[in-house]
C-alpha positions as CSV (number, residue, x, y, z in Angstrom):
1,M,5.2,28.6,-15.6
2,M,4.6,27.5,-12.0
3,N,2.0,24.7,-11.5
4,P,0.9,24.7,-7.8
5,R,-1.0,21.4,-8.2
6,A,2.0,19.6,-9.7
7,N,4.3,21.1,-7.0
8,A,1.9,19.9,-4.3
9,I,1.8,16.4,-5.7
10,A,5.6,16.3,-5.9
11,R,5.8,17.2,-2.2
12,M,3.2,14.6,-1.3
13,L,5.1,11.9,-3.2
14,L,8.3,12.8,-1.5
15,L,6.6,12.7,1.9
16,L,5.2,9.3,1.1
17,A,8.6,8.1,0.0
18,I,10.2,9.2,3.3
19,T,7.3,7.6,5.3
20,F,7.6,4.3,3.3
21,A,11.4,4.3,3.9
22,G,10.8,4.3,7.6
23,V,8.1,1.7,7.4
24,G,10.3,-0.5,5.2
25,A,13.1,-0.4,7.7
26,G,10.8,-1.9,10.3
27,V,9.3,-4.7,8.2
28,G,11.0,-8.0,8.7
29,S,10.4,-11.7,8.5
30,T,8.1,-11.5,11.6
31,G,6.1,-8.5,10.4
32,F,6.5,-5.0,11.8
33,E,9.3,-4.5,14.2
34,N,10.5,-1.6,16.3
35,V,13.5,-0.1,14.6
36,L,14.5,1.9,17.7
37,Q,15.2,-1.4,19.5
38,A,17.8,-2.2,17.0
39,A,20.0,0.5,18.4
40,S,20.8,-1.7,21.4
41,D,21.3,-4.9,19.3
42,P,24.2,-4.9,16.9
43,V,22.9,-7.8,14.9
44,A,19.4,-6.2,14.5
45,W,21.1,-2.9,13.6
46,Q,23.1,-4.6,10.9
47,I,20.0,-6.1,9.5
48,V,18.3,-2.7,9.4
49,C,21.2,-0.8,7.9
50,D,22.6,-3.4,5.5
51,I,19.5,-5.3,4.4
52,R,16.3,-3.5,4.9
53,L,17.3,0.1,4.2
54,P,19.2,-0.5,1.0
55,R,16.4,-2.8,-0.2
56,T,13.7,-0.2,0.5
57,L,15.6,2.7,-1.0
58,G,16.6,0.5,-3.9
59,A,13.0,-0.3,-4.5
60,W,12.3,3.5,-4.7
61,V,15.1,4.1,-7.2
62,A,14.2,1.2,-9.4
63,G,10.6,2.3,-9.4
64,A,11.7,5.9,-10.2
65,L,13.7,4.6,-13.2
66,L,10.8,2.6,-14.5
67,G,8.3,5.5,-13.9
68,L,10.7,7.9,-15.8
69,A,11.1,5.3,-18.6
70,G,7.3,4.8,-18.9
71,A,6.7,8.6,-19.2
72,V,9.4,8.9,-21.9
73,A,8.0,5.9,-23.8
74,Q,4.4,7.1,-23.7
75,G,5.5,10.6,-24.9
76,L,7.8,9.3,-27.5
77,F,5.3,6.9,-29.1
78,R,2.3,9.1,-28.3
79,N,0.6,6.0,-26.9
80,P,-0.7,5.7,-23.3
81,L,-0.2,1.9,-23.5
82,A,3.5,2.2,-24.1
83,D,5.7,0.8,-21.3
84,P,9.5,0.7,-20.7
85,Y,9.8,-2.9,-22.1
86,L,8.3,-2.0,-25.5
87,L,11.6,-2.0,-27.4
88,G,12.7,-5.5,-26.5
89,S,14.6,-4.7,-23.3
90,A,12.6,-7.2,-21.2
91,S,13.1,-10.1,-23.6
92,G,16.7,-9.1,-24.1
93,A,17.4,-9.0,-20.3
94,S,15.7,-12.4,-19.9
95,L,17.9,-13.9,-22.6
96,G,21.0,-12.3,-21.0
97,V,20.1,-13.8,-17.6
98,A,19.5,-17.2,-19.2
99,L,22.8,-17.1,-20.9
100,S,24.6,-16.0,-17.7
101,L,23.0,-18.9,-15.8
102,V,24.3,-21.4,-18.4
103,L,27.7,-19.8,-18.4
104,F,28.1,-19.6,-14.6
105,G,25.9,-22.5,-13.6
106,V,24.4,-20.8,-10.6
107,S,21.3,-19.1,-9.3
108,P,20.8,-15.5,-10.6
109,F,20.7,-14.4,-7.0
110,A,23.8,-16.2,-5.7
111,T,25.6,-14.7,-2.8
112,Q,29.0,-14.7,-4.4
113,W,29.7,-11.2,-5.7
114,L,31.5,-12.3,-8.8
115,L,28.6,-14.5,-9.9
116,R,26.0,-12.0,-9.0
117,L,27.9,-9.3,-11.0
118,G,28.0,-11.7,-14.0
119,V,24.2,-12.2,-14.0
120,T,23.5,-8.5,-13.3
121,F,25.7,-7.5,-16.2
122,G,24.1,-10.2,-18.4
123,A,20.6,-8.7,-17.7
124,F,21.8,-5.1,-18.4
125,A,23.7,-6.1,-21.5
126,G,20.8,-8.2,-22.8
127,A,18.4,-5.3,-22.2
128,I,20.6,-2.8,-24.2
129,A,21.2,-5.4,-26.9
130,G,17.5,-5.9,-27.3
131,V,16.9,-2.2,-27.8
132,L,19.8,-2.0,-30.3
133,L,18.5,-5.0,-32.2
134,T,15.1,-3.2,-32.4
135,L,16.7,-0.1,-33.8
136,L,18.7,-2.1,-36.3
137,L,15.5,-3.9,-37.5
138,A,13.6,-0.7,-37.6
139,K,16.4,1.0,-39.6
140,G,16.7,3.8,-37.1
141,V,14.1,5.9,-35.3
142,Q,12.5,7.8,-38.2
143,H,9.3,5.8,-38.3
144,T,7.5,5.3,-35.0
145,L,5.2,2.5,-36.3
146,R,8.2,0.6,-37.7
147,L,10.0,1.0,-34.3
148,L,6.9,-0.4,-32.5
149,L,6.6,-3.4,-34.8
150,A,10.3,-4.1,-34.6
151,G,10.1,-4.1,-30.8
152,V,7.3,-6.6,-30.9
153,I,9.2,-8.9,-33.2
154,V,12.4,-8.7,-31.2
155,G,10.5,-9.4,-28.0
156,V,9.0,-12.6,-29.5
157,V,12.3,-13.8,-31.1
158,L,14.4,-13.2,-28.0
159,G,11.7,-14.6,-25.7
160,A,11.7,-17.8,-27.8
161,A,15.4,-18.0,-27.6
162,K,15.2,-17.8,-23.8
163,E,12.6,-20.5,-23.7
164,L,14.8,-22.8,-25.8
165,I,17.6,-22.4,-23.4
166,M,15.3,-23.1,-20.5
167,L,14.0,-26.3,-22.2
168,A,17.6,-27.4,-22.7
169,R,18.5,-26.6,-19.1
170,P,15.3,-27.1,-16.9
171,D,17.4,-27.0,-13.8
172,F,17.5,-23.2,-14.1
173,L,13.8,-22.8,-14.4
174,Q,13.3,-21.8,-10.7
175,S,16.2,-19.3,-10.9
176,M,14.7,-17.8,-14.1
177,Q,11.3,-17.5,-12.4
178,S,12.8,-15.4,-9.7
179,F,14.1,-13.0,-12.3
180,M,10.9,-13.0,-14.3
181,L,8.7,-12.2,-11.3
182,G,11.0,-9.5,-10.0
183,S,12.7,-9.2,-6.6
184,T,14.2,-6.4,-4.5
185,G,15.5,-8.8,-1.9
186,Y,19.1,-8.7,-3.2
187,V,19.5,-5.0,-3.7
188,G,22.4,-3.6,-1.6
189,W,24.1,-0.2,-1.2
190,S,26.2,-0.7,-4.3
191,A,23.2,-1.4,-6.4
192,C,21.4,1.6,-4.9
193,S,24.4,3.8,-5.8
194,I,24.5,2.6,-9.4
195,M,20.7,3.1,-9.9
196,L,20.8,6.5,-8.2
197,A,23.6,7.7,-10.4
198,T,21.8,6.4,-13.5
199,W,18.5,8.1,-12.4
200,L,20.3,11.4,-12.0
201,V,21.7,11.1,-15.5
202,C,18.5,10.0,-17.1
203,M,16.4,12.6,-15.3
204,T,18.7,15.4,-16.4
205,A,18.6,14.2,-20.0
206,A,14.9,13.6,-20.0
207,W,14.2,17.1,-18.5
208,A,16.4,18.6,-21.2
209,L,14.6,16.7,-23.9
210,S,11.1,17.3,-22.6
211,P,10.3,20.1,-25.1
212,A,10.7,17.6,-27.9
213,L,8.0,15.4,-26.3
214,D,5.8,18.5,-25.9
215,G,6.3,19.2,-29.6
216,L,5.5,15.6,-30.6
217,V,2.1,15.8,-28.9
218,L,1.1,18.3,-31.6
219,G,2.1,15.8,-34.3
220,E,5.3,15.0,-36.1
221,A,4.7,17.5,-39.0
222,T,4.0,20.3,-36.5
223,A,7.0,19.4,-34.4
224,A,9.2,19.5,-37.5
225,S,7.8,22.8,-38.6
226,L,8.9,24.2,-35.2
227,G,12.4,23.4,-36.1
228,L,12.9,20.4,-33.8
229,P,15.5,17.9,-35.0
230,L,13.2,14.9,-34.6
231,T,15.7,12.1,-35.6
232,Q,18.4,13.3,-33.1
233,L,15.9,13.9,-30.4
234,R,14.3,10.4,-30.8
235,R,17.7,8.8,-30.6
236,A,18.4,10.6,-27.4
237,L,15.1,9.7,-25.9
238,V,15.5,6.0,-26.9
239,A,18.9,6.1,-25.2
240,V,17.4,7.5,-22.0
241,L,14.7,4.8,-22.2
242,A,17.1,2.0,-22.7
243,L,19.5,3.1,-20.0
244,A,16.8,3.6,-17.3
245,T,15.1,0.4,-18.1
246,G,18.2,-1.7,-18.4
247,T,19.6,-0.5,-15.1
248,A,16.4,-1.2,-13.2
249,V,15.9,-4.6,-14.8
250,A,19.5,-5.6,-14.1
251,Q,19.1,-5.0,-10.4
252,T,15.5,-6.0,-9.7
253,G,14.4,-8.3,-12.5
254,L,11.2,-7.8,-14.5
255,V,8.8,-5.7,-12.4
256,A,5.5,-5.3,-14.2
257,F,3.2,-2.4,-14.7
258,V,5.1,0.2,-12.7
259,G,6.3,2.0,-15.8
260,L,2.9,1.7,-17.4
261,A,0.7,2.7,-14.4
262,A,2.8,5.6,-12.9
263,P,2.3,8.1,-15.8
264,H,-1.4,7.2,-15.9
265,L,-1.8,7.9,-12.1
266,V,-0.1,11.3,-12.6
267,R,-2.2,12.3,-15.6
268,S,-5.3,11.3,-13.7
269,V,-4.7,14.0,-11.1
270,V,-2.8,16.8,-13.0
271,R,-2.3,18.1,-16.5
272,T,1.2,19.5,-17.0
273,S,4.1,19.7,-19.4
274,H,6.3,16.6,-20.1
275,A,9.1,18.0,-17.9
276,R,7.0,17.9,-14.8
277,L,5.2,14.7,-16.0
278,I,8.5,12.9,-16.2
279,L,9.5,14.0,-12.8
280,L,6.1,13.2,-11.2
281,S,5.9,9.8,-12.9
282,S,9.4,9.0,-11.6
283,L,8.4,9.9,-8.1
284,M,5.1,8.0,-8.5
285,G,7.0,4.9,-9.7
286,G,9.3,5.0,-6.8
287,V,6.4,5.2,-4.3
288,L,4.5,2.4,-6.1
289,L,7.5,0.0,-6.0
290,M,8.3,0.9,-2.4
291,A,4.7,0.1,-1.3
292,A,4.7,-3.2,-3.3
293,D,8.1,-4.1,-1.7
294,I,6.7,-3.5,1.8
295,L,3.6,-5.5,1.1
296,S,5.6,-8.4,-0.4
297,R,7.4,-8.7,2.9
298,W,4.4,-8.3,5.2
299,V,1.4,-10.0,3.6
300,V,2.6,-13.6,4.1
301,A,5.5,-13.1,6.6
302,P,7.8,-14.8,7.3
303,Q,7.6,-15.8,3.6
304,E,7.8,-13.2,0.8
305,L,5.8,-12.7,-2.3
306,P,7.6,-11.8,-5.6
307,V,7.3,-8.0,-5.8
308,G,6.5,-8.2,-9.5
309,V,3.3,-10.2,-8.7
310,L,2.0,-7.5,-6.5
311,T,2.8,-4.7,-9.0
312,A,1.0,-6.7,-11.7
313,L,-2.0,-7.2,-9.5
314,L,-2.2,-3.7,-8.3
315,G,-1.2,-2.0,-11.6
316,G,-3.4,-4.3,-13.7
317,G,-6.3,-3.8,-11.4
318,Y,-6.0,-0.1,-11.5
319,L,-5.8,0.0,-15.3
320,L,-8.9,-2.3,-15.5
321,W,-10.8,0.0,-13.2
322,L,-9.7,3.0,-15.3
323,M,-10.9,1.3,-18.5
324,H,-14.2,0.5,-16.8
325,R,-14.6,4.0,-15.5
326,Q,-13.9,5.5,-18.9
327,G,-16.3,3.0,-20.5
328,V,-19.0,4.1,-18.1
329,V,-18.4,7.8,-18.8
330,R,-18.5,7.3,-22.6
331,G,-21.6,5.2,-22.3
332,A,-23.3,8.0,-20.3
333,L,-22.3,10.5,-23.0
């Protein structure tokens, strides 16, 4: 069934993404610059095409992956506070980066492609390993509560392991901080291509699995009575969640609140099925991270703020305001 409001929001988010892409191409170390002038300057043109554009578009794709993962997580666990890092992917990725730093002995954002690939792969492998460990501890996906508790335990244990490594090698603390706070500054065209391909795969799978999320809203017993194979569907949804989150984290580090806030923003303006909710949340996440990336370059230019700090401030501030507003409404009732 067509939803004119959802379609209008999708068009608006796409228009915002295109606008932010143009703005991002013009934001440099000295603030806003005229992109058209770069056409006559080969060096400036290279900066725009090889640094700013892939970074800006990469921010959109990473945010889209996190927004998609957040919508899937909240639907799967039937919990509006669920986020993409719930199953141990964040702590696993952090441990993977810490191990890579010790192995290679370099910054996680080194300019050498081989070393960069090693740390990126470490983050991705760590995120996937964290989710697999959660599934192993929870003995599958049959029990949602056990899965949640296992995710919390894995997050604590892997986080402690990462802290032990950092205590043993304090010379890597600054490098780890860059990963923990998130950064889009090292995203190139190859990273954009990887994230875009992953987004297409995850979006296709999530769209196909969205009827399962619609069924879970009615309760597990009702969903089972409708003939839905809940165990297989949960496994597929967890796989989508892990792949989307792991890919985004591997390229941009731990960007906070995008996956949590994007579905909330969508639900605050439209009520729709999970198929459209996942798509709109993905578009919303892309716009949010693009906006944060532009602000991180512009606010204290020529210096940069970690993009994860801005997303935490903006996303956390929004959720606090939302909680306050709902508290006021309930108090009035």
